[in-house]
C-alpha positions as CSV (number, residue, x, y, z in Angstrom):
1,M,9.4,-47.8,-65.9
2,R,5.9,-47.4,-64.5
3,I,5.5,-43.7,-63.5
4,V,2.8,-42.0,-61.4
5,V,2.5,-38.2,-61.8
6,H,1.3,-36.4,-58.8
7,G,0.4,-32.7,-59.2
8,Q,-1.9,-30.1,-60.6
9,Q,-2.1,-26.6,-62.0
10,A,-0.1,-25.5,-65.0
11,F,3.2,-26.9,-63.8
12,G,1.9,-30.4,-63.0
13,K,0.2,-30.5,-66.4
14,A,3.4,-29.4,-68.2
15,V,5.4,-32.1,-66.5
16,L,2.8,-34.8,-67.4
17,E,2.6,-33.7,-71.0
18,A,6.4,-33.7,-71.3
19,L,6.7,-37.2,-69.9
20,L,3.9,-38.4,-72.2
21,K,5.5,-36.7,-75.3
22,R,8.7,-38.6,-74.9
23,G,6.8,-41.9,-74.5
24,E,7.1,-42.5,-70.7
25,N,4.8,-45.1,-69.2
26,V,2.5,-42.9,-67.0
27,V,0.2,-45.4,-65.3
28,A,-1.8,-42.9,-63.3
29,V,-2.2,-39.2,-62.3
30,Y,-2.9,-38.1,-58.8
31,V,-4.4,-34.6,-58.3
32,A,-6.1,-32.7,-55.6
33,P,-9.9,-33.1,-55.4
34,E,-12.0,-31.3,-58.1
35,R,-9.1,-31.0,-60.5
36,P,-9.5,-32.4,-64.0
37,G,-6.9,-35.0,-64.9
38,A,-5.3,-36.5,-68.1
39,K,-5.8,-39.5,-70.3
40,A,-4.2,-41.8,-67.7
41,P,-6.4,-43.0,-64.9
42,V,-7.0,-40.0,-62.6
43,C,-7.1,-40.4,-58.8
44,Q,-8.3,-37.6,-56.5
45,P,-8.0,-38.7,-52.9
46,D,-8.8,-36.0,-50.2
47,S,-6.3,-37.7,-47.9
48,Y,-3.2,-39.9,-48.1
49,K,-3.8,-41.5,-44.7
50,K,-6.6,-43.8,-45.8
51,P,-5.9,-47.5,-46.2
52,E,-7.9,-47.8,-49.4
53,V,-5.8,-45.0,-51.0
54,W,-2.7,-46.9,-50.2
55,E,-4.1,-50.2,-51.6
56,Q,-5.1,-48.4,-54.8
57,F,-1.7,-46.9,-55.2
58,K,0.1,-50.2,-54.5
59,A,-2.1,-51.9,-57.2
60,L,-0.6,-49.7,-59.8
61,K,2.8,-51.3,-59.1
62,P,4.5,-47.9,-59.6
63,D,8.3,-47.7,-60.1
64,L,8.5,-43.9,-59.5
65,Q,6.2,-41.2,-58.3
66,V,6.9,-37.8,-59.9
67,M,5.5,-35.0,-57.7
68,A,5.3,-31.8,-59.8
69,F,2.9,-29.6,-57.7
70,V,1.5,-31.1,-54.5
71,T,-0.8,-29.4,-52.0
72,L,-1.8,-32.3,-49.7
73,F,0.5,-33.9,-47.1
74,V,1.8,-37.3,-48.3
75,P,3.3,-39.5,-45.6
76,E,6.8,-40.8,-46.1
77,E,5.7,-44.4,-46.0
78,F,3.4,-43.7,-49.0
79,L,6.3,-41.9,-50.8
80,K,8.3,-45.1,-50.5
81,I,5.8,-47.4,-52.1
82,P,7.2,-47.1,-55.6
83,T,10.2,-49.2,-56.4
84,Y,12.5,-46.2,-56.7
85,G,10.6,-43.9,-54.3
86,S,9.3,-40.4,-55.1
87,I,10.9,-37.2,-56.4
88,Q,9.5,-33.7,-55.9
89,Y,9.9,-30.2,-57.4
90,H,10.5,-27.1,-55.1
91,P,11.1,-23.6,-56.5
92,S,14.1,-22.6,-54.3
93,L,17.7,-23.6,-53.6
94,L,17.0,-25.9,-50.7
95,P,17.6,-25.8,-47.8
96,A,16.9,-22.1,-48.2
97,Y,13.4,-20.9,-48.5
98,R,11.5,-24.0,-47.5
99,G,7.7,-23.4,-47.5
100,A,4.8,-22.5,-49.7
101,S,6.0,-19.0,-50.9
102,A,9.5,-19.9,-51.9
103,I,9.5,-17.6,-55.0
104,N,8.1,-14.5,-53.3
105,W,10.5,-14.3,-50.4
106,P,13.9,-14.3,-52.2
107,I,12.7,-11.3,-54.2
108,I,11.2,-9.5,-51.2
109,K,14.4,-10.1,-49.2
110,G,16.7,-8.8,-52.0
111,E,18.4,-12.0,-53.0
112,K,20.5,-11.9,-56.2
113,E,19.7,-15.4,-57.2
114,T,17.3,-18.2,-56.6
115,G,16.6,-21.5,-58.3
116,L,14.9,-24.9,-58.0
117,S,15.5,-28.2,-56.4
118,I,14.3,-31.7,-57.3
119,F,14.5,-33.7,-54.1
120,W,13.5,-37.0,-52.4
121,P,10.6,-35.9,-50.1
122,D,10.2,-37.2,-46.6
123,N,7.9,-36.4,-43.7
124,G,9.5,-33.0,-43.2
125,L,8.6,-29.8,-45.1
126,D,11.0,-29.7,-48.0
127,T,13.7,-31.4,-46.0
128,G,14.5,-34.5,-48.1
129,D,17.8,-35.3,-49.9
130,I,18.6,-33.2,-53.0
131,L,18.8,-34.9,-56.5
132,I,19.2,-31.9,-58.8
133,Q,19.5,-28.1,-58.4
134,R,19.4,-25.3,-60.9
135,K,20.1,-21.6,-60.3
136,T,18.8,-18.4,-61.9
137,P,19.6,-14.7,-61.2
138,I,17.1,-12.3,-59.8
139,G,17.3,-9.0,-61.7
140,P,16.3,-5.5,-60.5
141,A,13.1,-5.6,-62.5
142,D,12.1,-9.2,-61.9
143,T,8.7,-10.1,-60.4
144,L,7.3,-13.3,-59.0
145,G,5.7,-13.8,-62.4
146,T,8.9,-13.3,-64.5
147,V,11.1,-15.5,-62.2
148,Y,8.5,-18.3,-62.2
149,F,6.9,-18.3,-65.6
150,D,9.9,-17.3,-67.6
151,R,12.5,-19.4,-65.8
152,L,11.6,-21.6,-62.9
153,F,8.7,-23.2,-64.7
154,P,10.5,-24.3,-67.9
155,M,13.7,-25.1,-66.0
156,G,11.6,-27.2,-63.6
157,V,10.0,-29.3,-66.4
158,E,13.5,-29.9,-67.9
159,A,15.0,-30.8,-64.5
160,M,12.1,-33.2,-63.8
161,L,12.8,-35.1,-67.0
162,E,16.5,-35.1,-66.2
163,A,15.8,-36.5,-62.7
164,V,13.6,-39.3,-64.2
165,D,16.5,-40.2,-66.5
166,L,18.9,-40.3,-63.6
167,V,16.6,-42.6,-61.6
168,K,16.1,-44.9,-64.6
169,A,19.9,-45.1,-65.1
170,G,20.5,-45.8,-61.4
171,K,22.6,-42.6,-61.1
172,A,20.3,-40.4,-59.1
173,P,22.2,-38.8,-56.1
174,R,20.8,-38.3,-52.6
175,I,22.6,-35.3,-51.2
176,K,21.8,-34.4,-47.6
177,Q,20.6,-30.9,-47.0
178,D,22.8,-28.7,-44.8
179,E,20.5,-27.9,-41.8
180,S,22.8,-25.1,-40.7
181,K,21.8,-23.2,-43.8
182,A,18.1,-24.0,-43.7
183,T,15.4,-21.2,-43.7
184,Y,11.7,-21.4,-43.6
185,E,9.2,-18.6,-44.4
186,G,5.5,-18.7,-43.9
187,R,3.0,-18.1,-46.7
188,C,3.3,-14.7,-48.4
189,S,-0.3,-13.5,-47.9
190,P,-2.1,-10.2,-47.9
191,D,-1.3,-9.9,-44.2
192,N,2.4,-9.3,-45.0
193,A,1.9,-7.6,-48.4
194,K,0.8,-4.2,-47.1
195,I,3.0,-1.3,-48.3
196,D,4.5,0.9,-45.6
197,W,5.3,4.2,-47.4
198,G,7.7,5.0,-44.5
199,K,10.1,2.4,-45.7
200,P,13.0,3.0,-48.1
201,W,12.2,2.7,-51.8
202,E,14.3,-0.5,-52.2
203,Q,12.2,-2.4,-49.6
204,I,8.9,-1.2,-51.1
205,D,10.1,-2.0,-54.6
206,R,11.0,-5.6,-53.7
207,L,7.7,-6.1,-51.9
208,I,5.7,-4.9,-55.0
209,R,7.8,-7.1,-57.3
210,G,7.8,-10.1,-55.0
211,C,4.0,-10.0,-54.7
212,N,3.3,-9.5,-58.4
213,P,1.0,-11.2,-59.5
214,A,0.2,-12.8,-56.1
215,P,-0.9,-11.9,-53.5
216,G,-0.5,-8.3,-54.7
217,A,1.1,-5.6,-52.6
218,W,-1.5,-3.2,-51.3
219,T,-2.2,0.1,-49.7
220,L,-5.2,2.0,-48.4
221,L,-6.8,5.2,-49.8
222,D,-9.7,6.6,-47.8
223,G,-10.0,3.2,-46.1
224,K,-10.3,1.2,-49.3
225,P,-7.6,-1.2,-50.4
226,L,-5.7,-0.8,-53.7
227,K,-3.3,-3.4,-55.0
228,I,-0.2,-2.0,-56.8
229,F,1.5,-4.3,-59.4
230,D,3.8,-2.1,-61.4
231,A,5.6,0.9,-60.0
232,K,8.9,2.5,-61.0
233,P,11.1,3.7,-58.1
234,L,12.4,7.3,-58.2
235,P,15.1,7.5,-55.6
236,A,15.6,11.0,-54.2
237,K,18.8,12.9,-55.1
238,D,17.9,16.0,-53.1
239,P,15.1,17.1,-50.8
240,K,12.8,17.9,-53.8
241,G,13.0,14.2,-54.7
242,I,10.8,13.5,-51.7
243,G,8.9,16.8,-51.3
244,G,5.7,15.6,-49.6
245,K,4.3,13.5,-46.7
246,L,4.8,9.8,-46.6
247,G,2.2,8.1,-48.8
248,E,1.1,11.4,-50.4
249,I,0.2,11.5,-54.0
250,V,2.2,14.4,-55.5
251,A,1.3,14.0,-59.2
252,V,-1.5,12.5,-61.2
253,E,-0.9,12.0,-65.0
254,A,-2.4,10.1,-67.9
255,D,0.1,7.2,-67.4
256,G,-0.1,6.9,-63.7
257,F,0.4,8.7,-60.4
258,T,3.4,9.4,-58.1
259,V,3.6,8.6,-54.4
260,V,6.1,9.7,-51.7
261,C,8.1,7.2,-49.7
262,A,10.9,7.6,-47.1
263,D,13.7,8.3,-49.6
264,G,12.1,9.0,-52.9
265,R,8.9,8.4,-54.8
266,F,7.2,5.8,-56.9
267,K,5.5,6.3,-60.3
268,V,2.6,3.7,-60.2
269,S,1.4,2.4,-63.5
270,R,-0.8,-0.6,-62.8
271,V,-3.3,-1.2,-60.0
272,Q,-6.3,-3.2,-59.0
273,P,-9.1,-1.8,-56.9
274,A,-10.8,-4.0,-54.3
275,E,-13.8,-4.7,-56.5
276,G,-12.4,-4.7,-60.0
277,K,-9.8,-6.0,-62.5
278,K,-6.2,-5.0,-63.0
279,I,-6.2,-1.6,-64.7
280,E,-3.7,1.0,-65.9
281,A,-3.1,3.4,-63.0
282,G,-3.8,6.5,-65.0
283,E,-7.2,5.1,-66.1
284,W,-8.0,4.2,-62.5
285,A,-7.0,7.6,-61.3
286,K,-9.3,9.3,-63.8
287,S,-12.2,7.0,-62.9
288,V,-12.0,8.0,-59.2
289,N,-11.0,11.6,-59.8
290,L,-7.8,11.1,-57.9
291,Q,-6.1,14.4,-56.9
292,P,-2.7,15.4,-55.7
293,K,-2.5,15.7,-51.9
294,A,-4.6,12.6,-51.5
295,R,-2.7,10.2,-49.2
296,F,-2.2,6.4,-48.9
297,T,-2.0,4.9,-45.5
């Protein structure tokens, strides 16, 4: 089977390498412009609406297009050029969490599980028929990073290989998505990653974990943004468990600092100032001479 791999970044590279390792006939690699490719011929079109791009693709005589990590819109007619069409990876249990930030939002919204889908893409956004799905739990300490790199990434590579095998065997299903259960979330960006210390600790905790490592939940101190990556919630058991104004820093220690929220506190242990690298919170606090009674807004 003549396979074209379409994707970039670490996941696209891992899928390509896995296919090559087991001897698949990868005839070309399509990536976004300015991305280095692989040993197979590399194509970097800036649009999939140009006739010359279509002709180049048809000349490859592809049997299957494997879309591992795709950032540009690819028209449905282009997707159907390969003999068996195109299959694509998405890091959610479709039809839930369609969109570009499908790993962030389940954590932020408090879901207990998430997963991945290998599907047959069409002109809609993550709306095509399902081929394979795999589930994974979301634990109370999970972050975007642990859910993706520890589970959805390796599970996704394996699922892609399994999907290719099903297509080759003529056994690949096409299961319609249930539109009544569909959800779509916009991109999780700094605009919706600001911490509101007036919220309950559970909401703040999920926001911090769901934005770690990107885009990074943030707050303001003296008008300057500070990203917070690691913070342990300390739910209040009595009035002393709050004991301060919302956003107020009530303790500064060598291993971090403690901030007040609506129903408890947070012990912050890793941060990133606006102009700097990620750093241990205690080290940052010492460098800026952080004092109790200072207040995040």
